N, C-alpha and C positions, 0 to 999 in steps of 0.2 A: 504494500499500499504506499502510495507517495504522500508526502507531506506538502501540502500547498500553503505557503505562508504569504504574508502581504508582499514581501519583496519579489517573490516569484510572480504573483498576479500583476503587480505594477510593471514589471519587466515585460511580460508577455503582452499586456494591454498596450503599453507604450510602443512596442514593435508593430502591433496591429494597427493602431491609430497613425502611426508614422507611414506604414505601407498604404493605407486607405485614404489618408489625408485628413488633417485637423478639421476641415470644413465638411467632411462627409456627413450626411444625414441619412440614417437608416430609413428606407421607405416604408417599413412596416410600422404598426402601432399596436398597443396592447389590445385595443378594442376590435381590431379586424385581423390583421394578418402578421403579427409579430411572431417570428418562429426562430428557433435556434438553428434549423437546417433549411436550406433552400432545396426542396425536393425537386423542382424543375431543372436546376443546375447541378445538383448533387454536390453541394459545398456548403460550408457554414454560412449562415445568414446574419444573425445579429452579432453584436460585439461579444456578448458572453458565449454564444455558440462558437465564435472563433476562438475563444479562450480554451474552452473544453477541447476543441479540435487540435489547436496548436500544442496543447500540453499532453495530447494523446490519451486524454482520459475518456473521451468518446470519439470513435472513429468511423462508425457506420450509421447508415440511415436508420437501421433498426434500433440502434442505441439511442439516437436522437428522439425517435418516436416515443421512447419511454419517458422522456422528460418534457415533451412539448406541453405547452399551456400551463407551465409551472414558473414561479418566480425563481430567480437564481438561488435563493437560500433553500428553496424546496429541491432544486436540482443537485445542489451541493449535498444535502442530506441524502439524497438517493445515491449519489456517488460514494458517499461514505458507507451507507448500508450495503452496497454491492462490494465494498472493500477495495474500491479503486483509488481512493484518495481520502485524506483526512485534512480538513481546511481549518486554519485558525480563524478565531473570530474576526480579527481585522480584515483578513482576506475575504471572508463572506460578506462583511459589511461593505468592503470596497465594491465588490461585484454587484451587490444589491443597489448601492447608490448609482453606480455606473448604468446598470440596466434600467433603473427607474428613470433616469434623466434622458437616456437614449429613447426609451418608449415614450417620452413626453416630447419627442421631436428635436431634441438638442443636437448639435453637432457632436461627433465623437470626440473631438478636441475638448469641447467645453464639458462634456460629460466626464471625461477623464479628469479635468481640473476640479470639478465638483466632488468627485469620488475622493480625490486626495484631501480636499477641504473637509469633507464629511468624517472621514476616518481621523484626521488630525483633531477635529473638534471633539470626537468621542474619546480619543487617547488623552486629551488634555482636560477631560472632565467638563467641557463647556455644555455638552448635551448628553442626555441619557443614553441614547441609541441612534441607530441609522435612520429610524423613522422620524425622530424629532429632528435630526439634522436636516432631512429633506423638507419637512414641514416648515421649519424656520427659514429655510433658504427661499421656499416658495413665498412666504409671507414678506419677505424683505427685498425681493428682487423685482423692480419695476418692469424688467424685461420679460417677465413671465406671463404678461397679459392675463388671462384667466386660467392659469395653470391649476390643475389638481394634482393629487399624489401620483396619478398614473398617466396624465395626459392633459389635453386641453378640453375645456368646456366648450360647447357649441354656442 
């Protein structure tokens, strides 16, 4: 079983964002077609899907089907149950914040910056957990228009 810590996640995510581009916006959204795997093109789809693929924790379409329609923390728990990996708390928080902001339509570069800030706020005791970090950011960022926890209100 692999130990996936914050340093590993940050390194892998940074490589993915650099490759795809800081301004890349994932075309899916939580409410319609956000998927870990692109079944039409047979490749990872969302940012967290890329992380699982690039770390070889999940490598087949069938494996991705087992975690579809789950949040990153649920997917991490499944990977732990299957004894493929053990995630540290900060690594899970980072992935959750990253996925949450990606699914809200943020660029991958901005989602990466936010995930760093969210985990830092948790580690510094400024917020209780990743959910509070996300909520606080939404409440204080004028650029969020009418952001909700998982996306945009219509």
